[in-house]
N, C-alpha and C positions, 0 to 999 in steps of 0.2 A: 708324578705323572709323566712317563717320557717313551719315546722311541730315539733310538740313535741315529745319526744320519751323518751325510756331508755336510749338508746345508740343516740349519735348525729354524724350525716358526717357533717363537717363543710365546705362549700365554697367560696371563694373569685373569681367573676366572674364581667367582666363588662358586666352591662345590660343594661345602659343610656349611648349615645356617647358623645352628646354633651353636655360642659361644662362651666362654667364661673368663672373668680376667683375672690374675692370680693377685692375691692381695699383697698391697705395696707396704712393705716395711722401713724403705729408706737404709737398710743396715745391707743391702745385696742391691745386685742389677735387678729390674723388675724382668720377669718371664715373659715369653709372649702368650698371647689369648689361647686358649684351650679350645679346639672346636671339635663338635659331638657327632651332632647327626647330621646326613647325608642327603641334603636334597633333591629329589629325585630327578626333577626337570631340570636343574643345574649339574646332576650327573649326566642326564642325557647330552646335554650341551657339548660335554666334555669331548663325551665319545662320538659325536657328529663330527668332533674336529680330529679325533684319530679315523674314523671312516674317511673324510675327506682327503687327509694325505695318502692313506693307503688308496684309494679309488683314484687320484689324480696322478699320483708319480707315472704311471706307465704311458699316462697321455701327455703331460708337458713335459716332464722331466725325466725320459727313458732310460739316462746315461746316468743321470744322479739319484743319489739315495738321499731322499730327503725326512728329515725326523721332526718331531718336534719335542716340546716340554713343558707341562702345562703346571702352573704354580697355584695354590687353593688360596684364595686369599681370606676365605671366612670371610667376606665382608666388614674386612678389617683394614684402615688405610696403610697403616704401620708393616700389616704383610703383602699387601700389595708393592710400595716403596720395596721393602728388601726382594721381593721376589723380581721384580726390573734391575735392581743393583746385580744381582746374581745372573741374571740374564748378561748384564754388559760386562761383568770379571771373569766371571766362571770361576768364580771361587765362590767356597762355601760360607765363608764370612765376608760379603760383600766391601769391596773397597773400591771407592771412587776411583775414574780415570784411571784403572788398571786392568788388563783383558788379559788371562791365560789361559783363554780356550785353547786347546791343542786340538788340529785336527778337524775341526767342525766351526762352521762359520754362522753367525744369526743373521736371519734375512731381514725378520720383521716380528713385531708382536702386537699380536692378539689380543683386546681388552682393553680397558675393565668394561664392564656393565654399566656400573655408576658414573655420574659423570663429572663428578667431584674429585673420585680418583681419577680417572682419563684423564684431567687436567693437570691433577699432581704430577701423573705418569709422561704425559706429554710435555710437559716442561724439561724432564730431564732427557727421554728419546727425542726433541727438538734438536738439543745440543750438538748429539751425533750424529743429526739427520737419518735416525733408524725411522722407518717408514712402522708407525701406530694404526693398525685395526680396530674400531671398537664395534662390537656387535650391538652394544645397546644404550651406550651413550648417547644421548639426543640434546644434549643440553647447545642452544644456538652460540653460547662462548667460545665452542669450540669449533666453532668456523673463521676464528679471528686467522688469518693467516701470518700475520706478523709474528703472533705468540706463540701460534702451533706450528710452524713449517712442513712437519713430517704426518699430520693427525689426518688418516683419513676415516670413515666409516661406511657400513653397508647398511644401518638402518637411517632412516630420514633426520634433518634436524625439526628442532620442535618448532622454529621459525615457520614452517610449513605446516606442521599437525596444528599450533595453535591457530592461525589463518582458517585451516579446517575445520578448527573446533567452532569459531566465532562463527563460522558458515552455518555450521550443523546446527548450533542453539537459534540462529537467527531464521531459519528453514523453517524449525516447528515453531514460529512465532514466540520464543520466549526474550521477553527485553528486561528482564528482571533478575539477576543472574548473580548466586552466589559463586565465592570462590576459593576453595582452599587448595592448600599448597605446600609440599614439605619444603622446611626450612635450609634447603641446599643450593649449591645451582642450580642444578634441574630442575628443581618447583619456583624458586625466588624467579627465575628467567623465565619460565615457561607463564607462571602467572601474571608476570608483568605486560609479555607480547597479546596473552588473550585478551587482558582486558585493553589494552590498548586498541585492537582489533573491534571488539565487541563497543566500544566507545566510537570509535571512528562510523561503523555501521548504524549509531543511532539508539544502541541499548543501552542500559545500563548495568552496573554493578552494586548489585545490593550491600556485599559485606566481601571483605579478605580475611584470612584467617590461614593462620602456619600450624603444618603439625611440628612440634618439634622436639628432634631425634635426641635432644640431650636430656632430656624427662623422661622418665619411666613411664608416664602415662599419657606423653606424648601430646600433653594439651587436650584431650580429647574430652574432659569433660565440658570444657568452656567451649569447644568447636560444637560438640553436639547441640550443647543450648544453644547458641546462637543459630545454630540452622533450622533446630523445634521453633526458635520465636520468632525469624526471619518470615517474613512474606512472599520470600521467592522460593518458589517450588523446582526449580532448575539449579544443580548445584554442582559446578566443574571441577573435580577433583582431581590435582595432579600428586603420585604417591607412589610409592612401592606398594607393593600387596603386603608384606608385614607391617609396615607402617599404617595403612588402613586399617588394620584389623584392628587396632585399639581404638580407633574411632566408629569403626562399623559395632564393637561390641556395647561402646558407652551409648552409642544410639538406641540401641535396642533397650540397654536398662533404662534408659529414659524415654522410651517409647515414641520417637519420633515416627509420624508416619507421613503419608502424603507427599514427598520427596522423589524428585526424580534426579539420579547421578548421573552425572556423564564423564565418562572413564576417558583419562588419559591412557598410552599404548603402555605404559609401565603394570597398569594392571587391568584391561580390558578383557584379557583373557585369561588372568590369572587362576590356577586350579586349586590353589590355598584357599581363596573365597568363594569356590562355588562350591557352598556345602549348605545344606537346608536350613541351618538357623539364620542362615542370612537372605532370604531367600523374599522373606517380607521387605525387605530393606532394597535389594538389588533387581528384583522383578522390575522389567520394564527399564532397565540402567541402557543406554546407549552409551557409545564411545568409540575412539578410534583405536584400532590392533595393526601392529606391522602384517602386510601382506603374506598371508601362509602359502606354501610350496611343498611338492610332493619331491622326496628323495627317495628315488627307486632303490633297492636294493639295503634301506636303512635299518627297516623293521627286523629283515631276517640277521644282520648284524646284531643288532642289539639283543635278540635274542641266543645269538650263540655264545655270547659273552659268558664264562663259566671261572670259579676259582684257581683255575690250572695255567691260566693265561699269563704271561710275563710280563705285559706294560699294564703297570698300574695296577699290579697283584695288590697293593696293600689295601686300595680304593674298590676292587672288587670282593674282596673279601670285607669289608666294612658295609658297603652295598648290599651281600649277599644276607648277612647277619640279619641286616635292617628288614629286607623285603619278606625273606623267610621265616624271619623267628628264631632263627638257630645260632649257634655258637659252635665258632673252629677251636677244637680244644687240641692239643697236643697229647704226648703220650703219658706226662705226666702230669696230667688234668684229667683224666679219665676216670680217675676214683671220685672227682669232684662232682663231674657229670652225673654218676649213679645217685647222689644222694641230693642233687637238683632236678626239683620240680617245674622250674621254670620255664627253660629251655632246651631242647632239643640239641643234638649235634650236629652240626652241619655235613652233610655229606659230600656238597659240589655236584651231585647228580640230579638237584631240582631242575625242572624246567619252568625256565621265563616264560615258556607259551601259555603255559597254563594257567598265569594269572595276568590280570590287567590293571598297569598301574600308569601314571604319569611318565615312568619311565620308558615303556615300548609303547606309549600311545602316540602314533605319528600319523594321527587325522589331521591334525592343524600344526602342519610345523612354523614356527613364526620367530621366533630368537633363536631357535636352532638351528634353521634356516641360514640367519646371518651368519651365524660360525661357520657353518660349512661355506657360505659364499664368502666368507673371508678368507679361508685358506684358497679356493679356486683364482682368488684376486691375486694372492703372493705368488703363487703356483705360475698364472699365468705372465705376470711381471717377468719372474725367472725365467720363463720359458721364453718372453719377447728379448732377453736380454741376452740370454743363450745364443738364439737367431740371429744376430747381429754381425755383419759381416765387416771384415777390416775394411778401412778405407771410406767406408760409409756410414761408420758410426757418428754417434750425436755428441760426442764429446771433441775434445780439442784435435785437431789436425785430422778428423774423420776416424779417430778411436772407439774401440770396443771395449766395452769392460769384459774383465773376464769370469767366468761363470763360476769357476773354483777358487776365486782370489778376487771378488767385487768388493766396492766400497757402500757403505749402506747410502749413501748422498746418489750413487748410481743406479741403482735399484729404485730409489724414490724419482728419478727422472722418469723410469717407465709405469713407474705405480699411475703418475700425474698423467699420462696420455694413454691409460688403458682402456681398452673396448672390450669386453666379455659378454659374450651371449647368454644367456640364463637359459634354464631347462624351459620356461612359458614361451620360452620366443623374444623376452626382452633385452633390449641390453643394457647393459650396467657400464657405467663411466663417472666421473669425479669431476664436477666443476671444480672453478678457480679457488673454491673455499675446500675442497677437500668432501665435499656430499653428495651424496648418490642421488638419480631422481626420486622423489617423493612418491610412495604409492601406499595406500593403506586402507584396511577391511574395516567399513564401518561396521560394528557387532551389535546386538540386541541381547538382550540376556532374558530367557525365556525357560519356560518348564519344559524339560522331554516329555516324551508320554509316560516315563516310567518315575515322574515326581521329581527329577533332578535338575539342578542349575545348566543351562548350557548357554554357551554364545552362537548365535545366527549371524551368518553375514546377509546385511539388507543392505548394502551399498559400497561405495569404493569413493577414494581420495586419489586420484592418481595425476601427476601434475606433467606425466610424459603424454598426455592425451594431444592432439595437434589442435584441435579441434577449439581447444580453449576451456572446455567445458570441465575443470577438473571432479568437480563435485555430482554424485550421482545416486540417488537412491528410493529403493524402493517401497513407499511409505506401505502396500498392503501385506506386508509381509514382518511390518512391525507390530509388535504386542506392547500394549502399555499397560500399567497394575492400575486402572481406573476404573470404577462403576460402570461406564458407559462405554469403555475400550477405544474411547476416543484419546486426542492427543492434549495432556495434560495442558492448564494453561500456568505459564509465569509471567505476572506484569504488575506492575505496581500500582497503575489505573488501569480499568478498562477501558478498551479502544475509544474513542468516538465515533458516533455512526454518523454518516452524510447529515448535513443539517446543523453539525454543531463543529466548534473549532477548540483546538488544544490550548490552553491557559496555564502556564506555570505557576505551581505552590510555592510561595515564597519560601526558601531556604531549602527545596527539596530537589533531587535529580530532574532530569529534563522528561525521565520516566514517567515522574510522578505527578501527576495534570487534572486538572479538573474539565470537562467539558460543557463549553458556552453556546447555548444557540446563535446562529448569524443572526444579522438583524434582517429587518424587512427589505427586502430586495435583494439579499443576497444568498449563496450557495455556499455549499461545500460539498464535492462531490466524491469524495473517497473518504475513507475511514483516515480517522488523525490528522484530518487537514489543520496546518496552520493558523491558516488564515481563510475567511471567509471571501467570495468574489462576488462584484456585480452583475449580476445579468444584464446581457445587451439590454439597448432601449427598446426593443420590439418583443422582449421577451422576460417571463416572470418566472419565479420559484414555485416547484411544485410541491403540495402540503406540508411534506418533510423537507422541503428545501436542500432536497441532494441533487437536483438538477435544473437547469431551465426549459421552461415549457415556453411555447407562442402565447403570446399574449390575449387574450381574446378580441377579438373585434368587435366593438362596440359602434352602431348605424343603427337607426330607426329601417329596421328592416320589413319587407313584408311578409318573413314567415314570425316576425314580432309580434306577438300579442296584440301590442298596443299599436304597432303599427297595421294590422289586420284591422282593427279596431277603429281605428281613423279613416284609413281608405276606404273601408265600409259607409262610414259617416258622410264621408265627401261624395262617394259616387251617388249615395240614395240622397242626401242633402239636394248637388245639383239637379236633380229631378225636381226637385219642388218648385224652383224660379222656371222651370220647361213647361210644368204643370198649368201655373200661374198664367205664364205666357199663353199659353192654348185657350185658357180661358178668356182672358183679356183677348184673342183675336177673335172668337167666339161669339161675345159680347160687346166689339168694338163698336157697335151703334148703339150702346144704352150710354144714358146720361153722365153715370157715374164713369164711365169708362173715359168717355170724351172731355168729362170735364178738367180733367186730369192730366192732360197732354198726352194722349195715347202714345205717341211714337217716342217719347222721351223713357215714357213707361216700357215700352216694350225693349227698348237698347237697355235700359236701367235691369229689367230682366233678365236679358242675355248675359250683360256683366257681372249678376248676381251669381247665376250658373256656374260663370268662368272662375268667380271667385273660390267656390266652392270647388271648382275642379282644380284649381291651380295648386292647390294643399298636396294635391298626388304628388305634385314636382318635388316636394320634401321627401318622400318616401322612397326609400332602397338605398343601393350603394350610392354612395355620392360622388358619381365619375365626372370629369372635367367639365366636359360638353353642361353637365345637370349642374354645376357650382359656377358657370357661367350666365345662366337662364332663369333660375329658378326664382331668385330674387329681383331680376329686372321685369320676371313676368307678373311677379304679386304685385310689382309698384304700378305698374302700367294697368293691370286688369281693375285693382282697386282704384287705379286714379280715373278710369273711366267710369267706374261704378260710383265714386264719390264726384265728381263733377257733374253727372246725369241729376245727382240730388242737388247739387248745387246751384244748375241750370233750372230745375225746376223751382227753387224756392225763390232765385231771382225771377223768376216767371212769375211766381203767386205775386209777388210785393206790385211789377210792373201792370200785372193784369188789373189788380184794383187800384191802383193810381190811373191807371190810363181809362179808367168810366168816369172820371169827373170830367166836365166840360172844360173845353179848351187846353186838356194835359196835352205836353210836349211829346209824352211817353206812347202814342198809340201805334208810330210806326217800330215800338219795340219789341209789341207782342208778337210780331212774325216768328214762324217756328225756325227761323237761321238764325236767329238770335240763339236761342238754346244751343244749337249744334256750333255757332261758333266758340260759346261757352266751354264746351266739352271739348271739341278741337284743342281750343287755347291750352286748357286745363292739359291734357294729355301731352300736349307738345311740349309744356315746361316739364314735366315729370319724363319722357322720354331723352331730353335734353340732356337733365342729370345723369341718366341711366347712362348714354351713349359715355358722357364724359366720365362716367364711372369705370365701363369697360375701358376705355381705350386707355387711363391714366392708372390705373390700379384694379382691376379683374380682381373677382374671386376665384378661387384656386382649392382644389383638392389638400387637404393637410392631415397627416396622421399623427396624432397628438398622445404622445406617452404621458402618464402620470406617474410619478416616481414613485408613489407610495400604493399605487393601486396592479394589480394585476390586469386592467383594462387598455385596448389599444383604442382610442377616440379615433375614428373614420369622420371626418367632417370638413363642410366647406366654410374655408377660410375667407369670410368678407373682402379681403383686401385692405377696403380702405373704410374703418370704421367711422368715417367722417360723411363718407359718399352715403353709406346705410341710413346714418341716421338722419341724413337730410334729406333723402327719398322717403323715411317714414315720417320726420317732420315734416314736409310739404304735403302729403295726406292727411297730416295733424290740421295744418293752416286751411287747406280746403274743406274738411270737415267741421272744424271750428267756425270759418264764415259761414258756412250752411248753417250750423246751430244758432249763433248771435242771429242771423237774418230771421230766420223761421221761428225764433222766439219773439223777436219784435213784432212781429206778422204774425201769430197764433191767434189774436184777438180782431183780426181784420172781418168784419161783418158780411163773408162771401159765402156762396154756398159752395165754392168750388176750390173753397183753400185748405189745401194739403200741410198748412205749415206748422201743424198741430203733431199730425204724423212724422215731419221730418225732424219737429224739436225731439222725439222721443227717438226717435233711429240714430239719429246725432250723437243723442246722449248716452245712447246704448253703444255706438261704436267707439266712442273716445273715451266712456269708462272703459273697455275691454283693453285698448290698446295703453291707456295710460298705466294700466295695471300690471301689460304685459312687460314694462320695462324694468321695474326691478326684479320681475320671476326670471326674466329673462339671464339677469347680469348674476343670478345667485343658481341658477342652473350649468350643468354641461352635457356635452354629448347628444345622445339622443333623445333624452329630457328636454332638453333646449329646443331642439327641433320640434317635438310635440308640444312644445309651449307655444311656439311659434303659429305651429298647423290648427290648436285647441284656438288660438286668436284669429286666426282667421276665419274659422269655420264660426266661432260663437258671435264675431260680429258682423259676419254674414247674414247668419241667422238673425240677429238682431233686427238687420235692414229690412229683412222679407218680412219678420213678423210685425215691425212696428209701422211699416207703409203698406203691406198690403194685407194683412190678417182682415182688418175689420170690413175692406172693400170686399174681398173673394167671401166674407160671411155674408153683406147685402146682397151680390151679386146669387151666390146659389140658395141661401134660404130666407133671404128678406127680397124677393124681387118685385115686393108694393114701393120698396123704401128706392128703386132703381127708376123714378120714373120723372118728368119735368117737372108734374103738378107739384110733388112732394119737394122735390128741390126749391122749386117756386115758392110754395108754403114756409119752406124752412128758412129761406132768405128774407120772405116779407116778416116772420116772426122776427129774425133776428135785427130788422131794421127799426121795428116798433121799439 
């Protein structure tokens, strides 16, 4: 298919698809492959080259006739190689290193569409530095400028596509991916790159299978079985549509369902696969497609093709017969036509506008547009070469190339420097590897309203975006073939929710793991955490161990039921000694009150009321000032209370001894003695407390338990020795009082309180001795509550043992509160 011109553009592309090979007998030279059926979209690409040449010649090369010659490779490498040698030699039988083109000059070659074929052509064309522009060869191997110095392409390299496909599968959360690729340079390189990008992003490859093009069944039964048995739902496929057809057919036979196919640009928009029988497999497919553009006037150009045209007349007739189902016959064949019932005669007047097929469908021009663009690139480079001014040229001594007689390497220079504005406002240029900026459409296979498979654009991948955000997709436009219409899942193991960490399974990829709950006190605040982290000292995991929450502050609060109970008990209990004090004051002249040291009894009752009230200091938030004073207050108040009892005990003994004749103890019966005892005892306790506060005072402490969600707010006593010394001093006073009272319990005195003091001290010591192990085994607010309970219970023991009997006599047995009764009792005791 050719059009003569001064400057020629060569093209190698597959127009026909079906081919047969002659039988090799080894008795004669093997003949070429025989091509049969024109593939309509391939023929459209050939006509796009014709359309582009006629469109751009007046614009870029008004004084030059630009022609072209297209060689049909029929997807046979030998034919592609034969075509290239034909372009280079200009001879019917290719002769290497010999050129016999007369009056024409080869500018560049467009093709091939298959990467493996383009590599073979590039090795030859690179030797002569002829520019080669491929419209569909995407293998990243062709970016090697050392091996392929004159190769360019209008389609992006697979290096960009693989990076984008890796982002696509990860965008949808697919981490367990199957890979299927054709066993040629295109498939092998692509699958290696996409696997690398997937692994670098943290996903895993479930399997890798090859479509073996040398086998008649393309290894389809094995591939379909692997896809069916794998737990991977997402499968990335690098293949041509013709080769993938075998795999899809086998998947239908084996009833493979529930898989999402991710398409490479080679078949992402294939009309060949967009048939109803594959809808069950291909619905929901997503993939990268070459960016589509419009070619104004191209549809009219296609529809105006007719058999009377000279350019490519042979192909037009083959195309015409295939499309309209007719046959061109000469006069000698007319008789045969009358006997034939299979085909009618082609008139050449049939209208292409009345039919709609892949040939005249220009709604989504992708590969075809790249052919059109390749011709524009060549024409623009020729135009730039022709505009060179002598003396300002890029070659030695400022020389320019002659547009009518240039060398291939001279045009190659302008190809490398080229900048071409496309119809959509983008700028096309080639980087140092001969690759253009990558731009893909992300398509989704959906059913049209008519029930046919169609590819809908749902996003894009554009490396020319200045913001750096190359990848964009509108997920609301994506339709999945799932029951809930949601994004299908493709993972080896379900994601670990917050509160769990991933643990690898031995001998399996990193995407296959088990979820282990975090240990106590640790969290994992996002899905698929690799490890758990400890919460800060003042925080604790929430119930799901997904995040840390502030620990519960534990102290004996006024709002706490236990705190409220103890506070109410303390306040109400403090009124009892006050009431007894009022009773004592009211009956201060009665014998039973006067006989038991009235002044010490009143002081004791006041101290007992203060003992109840000092327990309130332990309730509430333990502020710094409270921590300093609460134990000191407790120690001094109880020292006052116990010292009063000790003074009463000693005074009982002295009073009895002083009744004997010539006793030396008479002057010790003065009330001042009891006051001095009380003052001395309090002074010693106060001295201990002052030393405590001076050298190691109590302080506020926030204590965090390692295995608890509680933050204990408490008062640290500072010096445990000082605390136990203070408490031990109280025990010493109580023990002395107990011993003295116990020894004096049988003294025959009507005024003897020794029995009451004995029982009161016994109760006091029992409470505080029990407190010691209880306090050591408790913590937090319960330890504070334990001390409050000890304070209140020991105080109640003193109140009951010291004053219950006396109050009963005063209130309910006033007859016993008389001097006669007391004297009679004393007389009975003496007898």
